[in-house]
C-alpha positions in Angstrom: 101.7 46.6 94.3 100.6 49.8 93.2 99.6 50.2 89.5 97.7 52.9 87.4 94.4 50.7 86.6 93.8 48.2 89.0 91.1 45.2 87.7 89.0 43.4 90.2 87.9 39.4 89.3 84.2 40.7 90.0 82.0 42.2 87.4 79.6 44.4 88.0 76.2 43.1 86.9 76.7 43.9 83.4 79.6 41.7 83.0 82.1 44.0 82.5 85.5 43.9 84.5 85.2 47.7 87.1 88.2 49.2 86.3 89.0 51.4 89.3 91.5 54.9 88.4 93.6 56.2 91.3 94.6 59.7 91.8 96.9 61.3 93.3 95.8 63.1 96.7 94.8 66.4 95.7 95.4 68.9 98.2 92.6 71.7 99.3 92.3 74.8 98.2 93.6 77.5 99.9 92.5 80.9 100.9 94.9 83.8 99.5 94.4 87.8 99.5 95.0 89.3 96.1 97.5 91.8 96.1 96.8 93.7 92.9 94.3 92.3 89.9 95.1 88.8 88.5 93.3 87.4 85.0 91.3 84.8 86.1 91.7 84.5 89.8 90.6 88.1 91.2 90.3 91.9 91.7 93.0 93.6 93.9 91.6 93.3 97.8 90.1 90.0 97.5 89.9 86.8 99.5 89.8 83.5 97.1 90.5 80.1 97.1 93.3 79.3 95.0 95.2 76.3 94.4 98.4 75.6 96.7 101.0 75.2 93.4 99.6 78.5 92.1 100.5 80.7 95.3 103.5 79.3 96.0 104.8 78.7 92.3 103.4 81.7 90.6 101.5 84.6 92.9 103.6 84.1 95.8 106.8 85.6 94.1 105.5 87.9 92.4 104.5 88.9 95.5 100.4 89.2 93.9 99.1 87.2 96.3 99.8 86.8 100.1 99.1 84.0 102.6 96.7 84.6 105.6 96.7 83.8 109.2 94.0 81.1 109.9 91.7 83.3 111.4 91.7 85.8 108.8 91.1 82.7 106.8 88.1 81.7 108.9 86.8 85.5 109.1 83.8 86.4 107.1 84.9 89.1 104.2 84.2 92.4 105.3 80.3 93.3 105.8 78.7 94.9 102.4 76.8 97.5 105.3 80.9 98.6 106.1 81.5 98.9 103.0 78.5 100.7 102.2 79.9 103.2 104.9 83.5 104.1 104.2 82.2 104.2 100.8 80.1 107.1 101.6 83.0 108.5 104.1 85.2 108.2 101.0 82.8 110.4 99.0 82.1 113.3 101.8 86.0 113.2 102.1 86.7 113.8 97.9 84.2 116.9 97.8 85.0 118.4 101.0 88.6 118.3 99.6 87.4 119.7 96.2 85.8 122.6 97.5 88.7 123.5 98.6 90.9 123.0 96.3 88.3 125.3 94.6 88.4 127.8 97.2 92.5 127.6 96.8 92.1 127.6 93.2 89.7 130.3 92.7 92.2 132.3 95.4 95.7 131.6 93.8 94.1 132.9 90.5 92.8 135.9 91.5 96.6 136.8 93.4 98.0 135.4 89.7 95.6 138.5 87.6 97.0 141.1 90.1 100.2 140.4 88.8 101.3 141.8 86.0 104.8 141.2 85.0 107.7 139.7 86.4 111.3 141.1 85.2 114.7 139.2 85.5 117.6 140.0 84.9 120.6 138.3 82.5 123.5 139.0 80.6 123.4 138.8 77.3 126.1 137.3 74.2 128.0 140.2 72.9 125.8 141.8 69.6 122.7 139.8 70.3 119.2 139.2 71.7 119.9 136.2 73.5 120.8 135.7 77.2 124.1 133.6 78.5 121.1 131.9 81.5 117.7 131.2 80.4 114.6 131.9 82.5 112.6 129.2 83.6 109.7 127.4 85.0 111.9 127.3 88.2 112.8 130.4 88.5 109.5 131.7 87.9 108.1 129.4 90.5 111.0 130.3 92.8 109.9 134.2 92.3 107.0 134.2 92.8 107.0 132.5 96.2 110.1 134.7 97.3 108.1 138.2 96.5 104.1 137.5 96.2 104.2 134.5 98.3 102.4 132.5 96.4 103.1 128.3 95.6 102.8 127.1 92.2 103.9 123.8 91.2 106.4 124.2 87.7 104.4 122.2 85.7 101.5 124.3 85.7 104.1 126.9 84.1 103.2 127.0 80.0 105.9 128.8 77.4 104.6 130.7 74.8 108.1 130.6 73.5 110.0 127.3 72.4 111.8 125.0 74.4 109.7 125.8 77.5 112.3 128.8 78.9 113.0 132.4 77.7 116.5 132.4 76.0 116.5 136.1 75.0 115.9 139.8 75.9 112.7 141.2 75.5 109.0 140.7 76.4 107.6 137.4 77.1 104.1 135.5 77.5 103.5 132.7 80.5 100.2 130.6 80.9 99.7 129.4 84.2 96.9 126.7 84.0 95.3 126.6 87.8 92.8 124.0 88.1 90.3 124.7 84.8 91.6 128.3 84.5 94.2 129.7 83.2 96.3 132.7 83.9 98.3 134.8 81.5 101.4 136.8 83.0 104.1 139.4 81.2 108.0 138.2 81.6 110.4 141.0 81.4 113.8 140.2 80.5 116.6 143.0 81.1 120.8 143.1 80.2 122.2 143.3 83.6 124.8 145.5 81.8 
């Protein structure tokens, strides 16, 4: 006999019938490692205890969490001391890389300031100053790399003319962003013949 509510013929000391509620067996929570932030559960990398159904139906299929081995689940989370040491090492590495990048940026900036102008040749449209081929940021990076050995990202180049490229003959200005500073350079486009 499986009733949700079962009354007993016995009465308690107050003279009322005692009612016992049956509950379905609740499974114990399981420990999982979160792969990303989950609202109401935890942050990325944290080991949390969740209901098996939540893990099985929501977290695991969306790859927001991963199951842990019994060894990992029983092992204590990483010590705070180890985390502090690791963060200190990371901070030192960041400071060193920031200093190295600052030195590289200064060197690159001084090299760029030594270059006053770049010259390109393009075919022109008859009876016009417009060119058939434009001078793009990629053309500029290739020329700087070939002639001067400078490696510059094309996203750091900004054209003063419209459209992000040079489409006419003459002298044009570009700005190259190097870290927090900028270097200005002239680009001269000549006709091929």
